[in-house]
C-alpha positions as CSV (number, residue, x, y, z in Angstrom):
1,M,16.8,-22.1,16.5
2,P,13.6,-20.2,17.4
3,I,11.3,-19.8,14.4
4,I,11.3,-16.0,14.5
5,T,15.1,-15.8,14.6
6,E,15.3,-18.2,11.7
7,I,12.9,-16.1,9.7
8,N,14.9,-13.0,10.3
9,R,18.1,-14.8,9.5
10,L,16.7,-15.9,6.1
11,V,15.3,-12.5,5.4
12,A,18.7,-10.9,6.2
13,T,20.3,-12.9,3.3
14,I,18.1,-10.9,0.8
15,D,19.0,-7.4,-0.3
16,M,15.9,-5.5,0.7
17,E,15.0,-3.0,-2.0
18,R,14.4,0.6,-1.0
19,A,12.8,3.6,-2.7
20,E,14.1,7.2,-2.3
21,F,11.5,9.9,-2.4
22,G,10.9,13.2,-0.6
23,G,14.0,12.8,1.6
24,L,12.9,9.4,2.7
25,S,14.3,5.9,2.1
26,A,11.3,3.4,2.2
27,C,11.2,-0.3,2.0
28,R,9.6,-1.2,-1.3
29,I,7.2,-3.6,0.5
30,V,5.2,-1.4,2.9
31,N,3.3,-3.0,5.8
32,G,-0.4,-2.2,5.4
33,M,-2.4,-1.5,8.6
34,W,-5.9,-1.4,7.2
35,Q,-6.2,-4.8,8.7
36,V,-6.2,-3.4,12.3
37,A,-9.3,-1.3,11.6
38,G,-11.7,-4.3,11.8
39,G,-13.1,-6.9,9.4
40,H,-9.9,-9.0,9.3
41,G,-10.1,-10.8,12.6
42,R,-9.6,-9.5,16.1
43,I,-6.2,-7.8,16.7
44,D,-4.7,-7.9,20.2
45,P,-2.9,-4.6,20.7
46,K,0.0,-5.9,22.7
47,K,0.7,-8.8,20.3
48,A,0.3,-6.4,17.4
49,V,2.9,-4.0,18.6
50,E,5.3,-6.9,19.5
51,E,4.8,-8.2,16.0
52,M,5.7,-4.8,14.5
53,I,9.1,-5.0,16.2
54,K,9.7,-8.3,14.4
55,Y,8.8,-6.7,11.0
56,H,11.2,-3.9,11.8
57,E,14.0,-6.4,12.7
58,A,13.4,-8.2,9.4
59,G,13.9,-5.0,7.4
60,F,10.3,-4.2,6.8
61,T,10.6,-0.7,8.2
62,S,7.8,1.2,6.4
63,W,4.2,1.4,7.5
64,D,1.0,2.5,5.8
65,L,-1.9,3.6,8.0
66,A,-4.6,6.2,8.3
67,D,-6.5,8.4,10.7
68,I,-9.6,6.3,10.0
69,Y,-7.9,2.8,10.5
70,G,-9.1,2.3,14.0
71,P,-6.1,2.3,16.4
72,A,-3.4,2.2,13.7
73,E,-1.9,5.6,14.6
74,E,-1.8,4.7,18.3
75,F,-0.1,1.4,17.3
76,I,2.6,3.3,15.6
77,G,3.1,5.4,18.7
78,D,3.3,2.4,21.0
79,F,5.6,0.6,18.5
80,R,8.0,3.6,18.4
81,R,8.1,3.8,22.2
82,L,8.8,0.0,22.5
83,L,11.4,0.2,19.8
84,A,13.2,3.1,21.5
85,S,13.1,1.3,24.8
86,Q,14.5,-1.9,23.3
87,K,17.1,-0.6,20.9
88,G,17.6,3.1,21.7
89,K,16.0,6.3,20.3
90,G,18.5,6.2,17.3
91,E,16.7,3.2,15.9
92,L,13.6,5.4,15.3
93,A,15.3,7.0,12.4
94,K,14.9,3.7,10.5
95,V,11.1,3.8,10.7
96,Q,8.9,5.3,8.1
97,A,5.2,5.8,8.9
98,F,2.8,7.1,6.2
99,T,-0.6,8.1,7.5
100,K,-3.7,9.4,5.7
101,F,-5.9,12.4,6.2
102,V,-9.4,11.3,5.3
103,P,-11.9,14.1,6.3
104,E,-15.5,14.4,5.5
105,P,-15.9,16.5,2.4
106,K,-16.8,19.8,4.0
107,S,-15.2,23.2,4.4
108,M,-11.5,22.9,5.1
109,S,-10.3,25.7,7.3
110,R,-6.6,26.0,8.2
111,Q,-7.5,25.4,11.9
112,F,-9.4,22.2,11.2
113,V,-6.6,20.8,9.0
114,E,-3.9,21.8,11.6
115,R,-5.9,20.2,14.4
116,S,-6.3,17.0,12.4
117,V,-2.6,16.8,11.7
118,E,-1.7,17.6,15.3
119,L,-3.9,14.7,16.5
120,S,-2.1,12.3,14.1
121,R,1.3,13.6,15.2
122,R,0.3,13.1,18.9
123,R,-1.0,9.6,18.3
124,M,2.0,8.5,16.3
125,G,4.5,10.1,18.7
126,V,6.4,12.0,16.0
127,D,7.5,15.6,15.7
128,S,7.1,15.5,11.9
129,I,4.9,13.0,9.9
130,D,6.9,11.4,7.1
131,L,4.0,11.4,4.6
132,I,0.4,12.4,4.9
133,Q,-1.7,11.0,2.1
134,F,-4.8,13.0,1.5
135,H,-8.1,11.4,0.4
136,W,-11.2,13.3,-0.7
137,W,-14.6,11.6,-1.3
138,D,-16.4,14.2,-3.4
139,Y,-14.7,16.0,-6.3
140,Y,-17.8,18.3,-6.7
141,N,-16.8,19.9,-3.4
142,P,-13.8,22.1,-4.3
143,A,-12.6,22.3,-0.7
144,W,-10.1,19.6,-1.5
145,L,-7.9,22.2,-2.9
146,D,-8.1,24.3,0.3
147,A,-7.1,21.2,2.3
148,L,-4.0,20.7,0.1
149,V,-3.0,24.3,0.5
150,H,-3.2,24.0,4.3
151,L,-1.3,20.7,4.3
152,S,1.4,22.3,2.1
153,E,1.7,25.1,4.6
154,L,2.2,22.6,7.5
155,R,4.8,20.8,5.4
156,D,6.7,24.1,4.9
157,K,6.5,24.6,8.7
158,G,8.1,21.2,9.3
159,L,5.1,19.4,10.8
160,I,4.9,17.2,7.7
161,R,7.8,16.0,5.6
162,N,5.7,15.2,2.5
163,V,2.2,15.7,1.2
164,G,0.8,12.8,-0.8
165,L,-2.6,11.6,-2.1
166,T,-4.8,8.5,-1.9
167,N,-7.0,7.5,-4.8
168,F,-6.9,10.8,-6.7
169,D,-7.3,10.6,-10.5
170,T,-4.9,12.0,-13.1
171,A,-7.1,14.9,-14.1
172,H,-7.1,16.3,-10.5
173,M,-3.4,15.8,-10.2
174,H,-3.0,18.0,-13.3
175,D,-5.2,20.6,-11.5
176,M,-2.8,20.4,-8.5
177,A,0.2,20.8,-10.7
178,D,-1.4,23.8,-12.4
179,A,-2.0,25.4,-8.9
180,G,1.6,25.0,-8.0
181,I,1.0,22.3,-5.3
182,K,3.9,19.9,-4.8
183,I,2.8,16.3,-4.4
184,A,5.2,13.5,-3.4
185,S,3.1,10.4,-4.0
186,N,-0.3,8.9,-4.8
187,Q,-1.6,5.7,-3.4
188,V,-3.7,3.7,-5.9
189,Q,-5.0,0.3,-6.5
190,Y,-2.5,-1.5,-8.8
191,S,-2.2,-5.2,-9.6
192,I,-2.0,-7.6,-12.5
193,I,-5.8,-7.5,-12.3
194,D,-6.2,-3.7,-12.1
195,Q,-3.7,-2.0,-14.4
196,R,-5.5,1.4,-14.7
197,P,-2.5,3.4,-13.3
198,A,-0.6,2.5,-16.5
199,V,-3.1,4.2,-18.7
200,K,-2.4,7.9,-17.8
201,M,-1.2,8.2,-14.3
202,A,2.2,6.7,-14.6
203,E,3.2,9.1,-17.3
204,F,2.0,12.1,-15.3
205,C,4.0,10.9,-12.3
206,K,7.1,10.4,-14.4
207,K,6.9,14.0,-15.7
208,N,6.1,15.5,-12.3
209,G,8.4,13.7,-9.9
210,V,5.5,11.8,-8.2
211,V,5.8,8.2,-7.0
212,L,3.1,5.6,-6.7
213,F,2.3,3.3,-3.8
214,A,0.2,0.4,-4.9
215,Y,-2.3,-1.4,-2.8
216,G,-4.5,-4.4,-3.7
217,T,-1.4,-5.9,-5.4
218,V,-2.1,-9.5,-4.1
219,C,-5.9,-8.9,-4.2
220,G,-6.3,-9.5,-0.5
221,G,-4.8,-12.9,-0.8
222,L,-6.7,-14.1,-3.9
223,L,-3.5,-14.0,-5.9
224,S,-2.0,-17.0,-4.1
225,E,-1.7,-20.7,-4.4
226,K,-4.6,-21.1,-1.9
227,Y,-7.2,-20.2,-4.6
228,L,-5.6,-22.2,-7.5
229,N,-7.9,-25.0,-8.7
230,R,-10.5,-24.0,-6.3
231,P,-14.3,-23.6,-7.0
232,E,-15.5,-20.0,-7.0
233,P,-15.8,-19.0,-3.4
234,G,-19.1,-17.8,-2.0
235,D,-19.6,-14.8,0.3
236,A,-19.3,-17.0,3.4
237,E,-15.8,-18.1,2.4
238,L,-14.7,-14.5,1.7
239,D,-14.2,-13.9,5.4
240,T,-12.2,-10.6,5.4
241,L,-13.1,-7.2,4.0
242,S,-10.1,-7.5,1.6
243,L,-11.2,-10.8,0.1
244,G,-14.8,-9.5,-0.5
245,K,-13.5,-6.3,-2.0
246,Y,-11.1,-7.9,-4.4
247,K,-13.3,-10.7,-5.4
248,K,-15.6,-8.1,-6.8
249,M,-12.7,-6.7,-8.8
250,V,-11.9,-10.1,-10.1
251,D,-15.5,-10.4,-11.3
252,A,-15.3,-7.1,-13.1
253,W,-12.0,-8.0,-14.6
254,G,-13.0,-11.3,-16.2
255,G,-14.5,-13.7,-13.8
256,W,-13.3,-16.8,-11.9
257,E,-12.6,-19.0,-14.9
258,L,-10.1,-16.5,-16.4
259,F,-8.7,-15.8,-13.0
260,Q,-7.9,-19.6,-12.7
261,E,-6.0,-19.3,-15.9
262,L,-4.1,-16.4,-14.5
263,L,-3.3,-18.2,-11.3
264,A,-2.1,-21.3,-13.2
265,T,0.2,-19.1,-15.3
266,L,1.5,-17.3,-12.2
267,K,2.1,-20.6,-10.5
268,G,4.3,-21.8,-13.4
269,I,6.3,-18.5,-13.3
270,A,6.6,-18.7,-9.5
271,D,7.9,-22.3,-9.6
272,K,10.5,-21.2,-12.2
273,H,11.8,-18.6,-9.8
274,K,11.4,-20.6,-6.6
275,A,8.9,-18.0,-5.5
276,S,5.2,-17.8,-4.7
277,V,2.3,-16.6,-6.7
278,A,2.0,-13.6,-4.4
279,N,5.7,-12.9,-5.0
280,V,5.2,-12.8,-8.7
281,A,2.1,-10.5,-8.4
282,A,4.1,-8.1,-6.2
283,R,7.2,-8.2,-8.4
284,Y,5.1,-7.4,-11.5
285,V,3.8,-4.2,-10.0
286,L,7.1,-3.2,-8.4
287,D,8.6,-3.2,-11.9
288,R,5.9,-0.9,-13.3
289,P,7.0,2.7,-14.1
290,S,6.8,5.2,-11.2
291,V,6.0,2.6,-8.6
292,A,8.0,3.1,-5.4
293,G,6.4,0.4,-3.4
294,V,3.6,-2.1,-2.9
295,I,1.5,-2.2,0.3
296,I,0.9,-5.7,1.6
297,G,-1.5,-6.1,4.5
298,A,-0.1,-7.2,7.9
299,R,-2.6,-9.1,10.1
300,L,-0.5,-8.4,13.1
301,G,-0.6,-11.2,15.6
302,L,-2.8,-13.4,13.4
303,S,-0.6,-14.3,10.5
304,E,2.7,-13.2,9.1
305,H,4.4,-13.5,5.7
306,R,7.7,-11.8,6.2
307,Q,9.9,-14.6,4.8
308,D,7.7,-15.0,1.8
309,N,7.4,-11.2,1.2
310,A,11.2,-10.9,1.2
311,R,11.5,-13.4,-1.7
312,V,10.0,-10.6,-3.9
313,F,13.4,-9.0,-3.8
314,G,15.2,-12.2,-4.9
315,F,14.2,-12.5,-8.6
316,S,13.2,-10.6,-11.7
317,L,10.5,-11.3,-14.3
318,D,11.9,-11.8,-17.8
319,S,10.3,-11.2,-21.1
320,A,9.0,-14.7,-21.4
321,D,7.2,-14.3,-18.0
322,M,5.7,-11.0,-19.0
323,E,4.5,-12.5,-22.3
324,K,2.8,-15.4,-20.5
325,I,1.0,-13.0,-18.2
326,G,0.0,-10.7,-21.0
327,T,-1.5,-13.6,-22.9
328,V,-4.0,-14.0,-20.1
329,T,-4.7,-10.4,-19.2
330,S,-5.2,-9.5,-22.9
331,R,-8.5,-11.4,-22.7
332,S,-9.8,-9.5,-19.7
333,R,-12.1,-6.5,-19.6
334,D,-10.7,-3.0,-19.8
335,L,-11.2,-1.8,-16.2
336,Y,-10.2,1.8,-17.2
337,Q,-13.2,1.9,-19.6
338,L,-15.4,0.0,-17.2
339,I,-14.6,1.9,-13.9
340,G,-12.6,4.9,-14.9
341,D,-9.3,6.3,-13.7
342,C,-7.7,5.5,-10.4
343,G,-10.0,6.0,-7.4
344,D,-13.1,6.5,-9.5
345,E,-14.7,3.4,-7.8
346,Y,-14.9,5.4,-4.6
347,R,-16.9,8.3,-6.2
């Protein structure tokens, strides 16, 4: 049996969890497309789109991308056209594609926002974008509120199905709620290492009907067996942007020695559940309040982890597992006190 067919057969035996929000049904493991923007190895466009079909066939139907992720939006458009040609246009209803609007912090006119959304729609080949996640670099520039008003108007016109956020903090989400702006989601860094969303944001989301999408959940691959019992890697070994980024987060959290204790603990839990360390890391975040899904990067055409990712849906963490994890994390630094609320590391 071909390897790809066997992977899809094994994945099909697992009940893929889905999250319902904003009129959408999304796979709770979302395929992340930051990796096509560069810094994660050269991506061949043709192979990438063909690989996207395999993710879809395995049940991983949800994609996270951005207008600044290189060709990511074009890849979605090419993928949708290939999918329709192979399986019929009806299959497109099973796809969810969440892009981001990441403008420079300047004046936000209605015309500028509308043109930006139209460009994303055209690239992605959709009449209405499932979810636009808005990111703003500079809180001191109040034009972020103008942008959200314009995005909300485009949602009401049907050009966008949902307006969400990326890396906004809880205080500014309160400002949005006070202004009557309806937000469907916020995408934030959330992992066993970085639990800042649990401090304030999760409670706000629960009260206001907002869901969280978590990235950095496996710390770019650091939360895996590959780094267990390994000496601390130098910069040369951290050969992707993700590894470099999350190694700095590990350093801030507690350093490599404590991280090794965490990996050993997660390995024991993973063995108990016949899973992987990355599975345990993802399951931990999926079970946090208000989390709709975790975003796991897809290095399309370079490597794939579909079978392993699907195992996340095959087990639950019990109280003993949680206690073991808590014993390690209780000795780490408080990243909320050190960095601030979600997204503050970008400002």
